[in-house]
C-alpha positions in Angstrom: 0.0 -0.2 -0.1 2.6 2.7 1.4 4.4 1.9 -2.5 0.9 2.0 -4.5 0.8 5.8 -2.1 4.7 6.7 -2.9 3.7 6.2 -7.1 0.7 7.8 -7.0 1.6 11.3 -4.7 2.7 13.3 -8.1 -0.4 12.8 -10.1 -2.8 13.0 -6.7 -1.0 16.6 -6.5 -1.5 17.5 -9.9 -5.1 16.8 -10.0 -5.6 18.7 -6.5 -3.8 22.0 -8.2 -6.3 21.6 -11.6 -9.1 20.6 -9.4 -8.7 24.0 -7.3 -8.1 26.3 -10.3 -11.1 24.8 -11.6 -13.3 25.2 -9.1 -11.9 29.0 -8.3 -12.7 29.7 -12.2 -16.0 28.5 -12.2 -16.8 30.1 -9.1 -15.3 33.4 -9.6 -16.3 34.0 -13.2 -19.5 32.1 -12.2 -19.3 30.2 -16.0 -19.8 26.0 -15.6 -17.0 25.7 -18.2 -14.1 26.2 -16.3 -15.0 23.4 -14.3 -15.2 21.1 -16.9 -12.2 22.5 -19.0 -9.5 22.3 -16.0 -11.4 19.0 -14.7 -10.8 17.4 -17.6 -7.1 18.8 -18.4 -6.3 17.5 -14.5 -7.8 14.3 -15.0 -5.8 13.5 -18.5 -2.7 14.4 -16.9 -3.1 12.8 -13.3 -4.2 9.4 -15.2 -1.3 9.7 -17.9 1.1 10.0 -14.9 -0.6 7.5 -13.1 -0.2 4.9 -15.8 3.5 6.0 -16.1 4.0 5.1 -12.7 2.6 1.4 -13.0 4.8 0.9 -16.5 3.1 2.1 -19.5 5.5 3.3 -22.3 3.0 5.2 -24.1 1.1 7.4 -20.8 3.0 10.8 -21.8 2.1 10.2 -25.8 -1.7 9.6 -24.1 -1.8 12.9 -22.5 -0.6 14.6 -25.1 -3.2 13.6 -27.9 -6.1 13.5 -25.0 -5.4 17.5 -24.0 -3.9 18.5 -27.3 -6.4 17.3 -29.3 -9.1 18.5 -26.9 -7.6 22.2 -27.0 -6.8 22.2 -30.5 -9.9 20.5 -32.4 -12.5 21.5 -29.1 -11.2 24.8 -28.3 -9.6 26.1 -31.2 -11.4 24.6 -34.0 -14.9 24.0 -32.7 -14.8 27.1 -30.2 -13.2 29.7 -32.1 -10.8 30.5 -29.8 -7.3 31.4 -30.5 -5.3 29.6 -28.0 -2.2 30.8 -29.3 0.2 33.7 -28.5 -2.0 35.8 -30.4 -4.9 35.2 -28.7 -3.0 35.9 -25.4 -2.2 39.2 -27.1 -5.9 40.0 -27.9 -7.5 39.2 -24.6 -4.8 41.6 -22.9 -5.1 43.8 -24.8 -9.1 44.2 -24.3 -8.8 43.8 -20.7 -10.5 40.2 -20.5 -9.0 37.3 -17.8 -10.4 34.7 -20.4 -9.9 31.7 -22.5 -6.4 32.6 -24.0 -5.2 34.7 -20.7 -6.6 31.9 -18.3 -4.7 29.4 -20.3 -1.5 31.3 -20.3 -1.7 32.1 -17.1 -2.2 28.4 -15.4 0.2 26.5 -18.0 2.8 29.0 -19.3 3.0 31.8 -16.6 2.4 30.4 -13.3 2.4 26.9 -13.9 5.9 26.1 -14.3 6.9 27.7 -11.3 5.2 24.1 -10.3 5.8 21.6 -13.1 8.3 23.8 -15.1 7.6 23.0 -19.3 5.2 20.4 -18.3 2.9 22.1 -20.8 5.5 21.3 -23.5 5.8 17.8 -22.8 2.1 16.3 -22.2 -0.3 19.1 -23.8 1.6 20.9 -26.7 -0.5 20.1 -29.8 2.4 20.9 -32.1 4.8 18.9 -30.0 2.1 16.2 -29.8 2.5 15.6 -33.9 6.4 16.6 -34.1 7.1 13.4 -31.6 5.7 11.2 -34.1 8.3 12.0 -35.9 11.7 9.8 -36.0 13.7 11.8 -34.7 13.0 11.1 -30.7 17.1 11.8 -29.6 18.5 14.6 -31.5 21.6 13.7 -33.7 23.2 16.7 -33.6 24.0 18.8 -30.8 22.2 21.8 -30.0 22.6 25.1 -32.8 22.9 28.6 -31.6 19.5 29.5 -33.1 17.5 29.9 -29.9 17.1 34.1 -30.4 14.8 32.7 -33.2 12.2 32.3 -30.7 12.3 36.0 -29.8 11.9 37.3 -32.7 8.7 35.0 -33.0 7.2 36.2 -30.4 7.9 40.4 -31.5 6.2 39.3 -34.1 3.3 38.0 -32.9 2.9 40.7 -30.5 3.3 43.5 -33.2 0.9 41.4 -35.3 -1.7 41.5 -32.3 -0.7 45.3 -31.8 -1.5 46.7 -35.0 -5.1 45.5 -34.8 -5.7 47.3 -32.4 -3.6 50.4 -33.0 -4.9 50.7 -36.6 -8.9 49.5 -35.4 -9.3 46.7 -37.4 -12.9 45.4 -37.3 -13.5 41.8 -37.1 -10.7 40.9 -34.9 -11.6 37.8 -33.6 -12.5 36.3 -37.3 -9.1 37.4 -38.0 -7.3 35.7 -34.9 -9.6 32.6 -35.5 -7.7 32.5 -39.2 -4.3 33.2 -37.6 -5.0 30.1 -35.6 -5.9 27.7 -38.5 -3.0 29.6 -40.6 -0.4 29.6 -37.9 -1.0 26.3 -36.8 -0.7 24.9 -40.6 2.9 27.3 -40.8 3.6 25.6 -37.3 3.5 21.9 -38.1 4.8 22.6 -41.3 8.1 24.3 -40.4 8.5 21.9 -37.1 8.3 18.6 -39.7 10.9 20.3 -41.8 13.2 21.2 -38.9 12.8 18.1 -37.5 13.5 16.4 -40.7 16.5 18.7 -41.8 18.2 18.8 -38.3 17.2 15.1 -37.3 15.6 16.8 -34.3 11.9 16.4 -33.5 11.8 18.6 -31.1 13.7 21.5 -33.3 11.0 23.8 -33.2 10.6 23.7 -29.6 14.3 24.8 -29.7 14.5 27.6 -32.1 11.4 29.0 -33.2 8.4 28.5 -30.4 7.7 31.8 -29.0 6.0 30.2 -26.3 9.2 29.4 -24.5 9.8 33.2 -23.6 7.1 32.7 -21.1 8.2 28.9 -19.8 11.9 30.0 -19.6 12.4 32.4 -16.8 9.6 30.4 -14.8 10.9 26.9 -15.1 14.1 28.2 -13.7 12.1 27.6 -10.2 10.3 25.0 -10.7 9.3 22.9 -7.9 9.3 19.3 -10.0 12.6 18.9 -11.6 14.7 15.9 -12.6 17.4 15.4 -9.3 20.7 14.0 -9.8 22.1 12.1 -6.9 25.8 12.3 -7.3 27.0 9.9 -5.0 25.0 7.1 -7.2 26.0 9.2 -11.0 28.7 7.1 -12.7 28.7 9.6 -15.9 27.9 7.4 -18.4 26.2 10.2 -20.1 23.5 7.7 -21.2 20.6 10.6 -19.8 22.7 13.2 -22.3 22.0 10.7 -25.1 18.2 10.3 -24.8 17.5 13.8 -23.9 15.2 15.2 -27.1 16.1 18.9 -25.7 19.8 18.4 -24.8 19.2 19.1 -21.1 22.7 18.9 -18.9 20.4 16.6 -16.4 23.5 14.9 -14.4 24.4 18.0 -13.2 22.1 18.9 -9.8 22.8 22.9 -10.7 19.8 25.0 -11.6 22.3 26.7 -13.8 22.9 23.7 -15.9 23.0 23.8 -19.5 19.4 24.2 -21.4 18.0 23.6 -17.5 15.2 25.5 -18.0 13.9 23.4 -21.4 13.3 20.0 -19.8 9.8 19.0 -20.4 9.9 16.2 -17.7 9.5 13.4 -20.1 11.5 11.3 -17.7 13.6 9.6 -20.6 17.0 10.1 -18.6 15.2 8.5 -15.6 14.5 5.3 -17.7 17.9 5.1 -19.0 20.3 5.6 -16.3 21.5 2.8 -15.2 22.4 3.3 -11.7 18.9 5.1 -10.6 20.5 8.3 -10.0 17.6 10.5 -11.6 14.7 10.8 -10.0 
């Protein structure tokens, strides 16, 4: 019984966090949708993590598709909400705490203080598809193209700012089409980069503008891969399997690419001495 509880504490914690968010938003916004939305996401994540602790190798992929498809198809295509960065800017400039602003606050601004870049590993609908490609482990060292994500971030901000400054009408319609076109471009460029650089996560490392929000908060994340240096034999197997080129065998928060960890746990599975946890 104790071993089961030890395995389930993290899924239970995350479920409790998402249920708290769900109830608070339901009561404060007087909208039952938030209760369903965050309860569903929390339940999917908790279920996936629980399945992972019991050895199901496709647990993370289950969460990716359960949450990513829900957000892309139901919220984005059916609900016509732009859940990309442009949707965040739109609601922020409108002075409304709804939809994308809530999503970003929970998943990408304050949430990373708890779970780092867990969004990238378990819920991103772009990475959901890119992770199906053949280059799960990068074939080459990380490139010095990370600055491009800041350019993408600036272009997103400039695009939505222009809609407001120029008093463009039908902003929501424009943003819905931007969501459709933007996602198509993200998938196309993401797949092309993965094949060119032989790295499924190349788009995440070099172009994704959302990481500009994720990186600073992820530095302080409570949930992170820990390395017991007394057990580490420096075989570097963890470094070879990490999709994000994180130096996980360095226990410091300042480790190389430390804020890039997506909590996929591939390193913990590869470690022969169980030094990572």
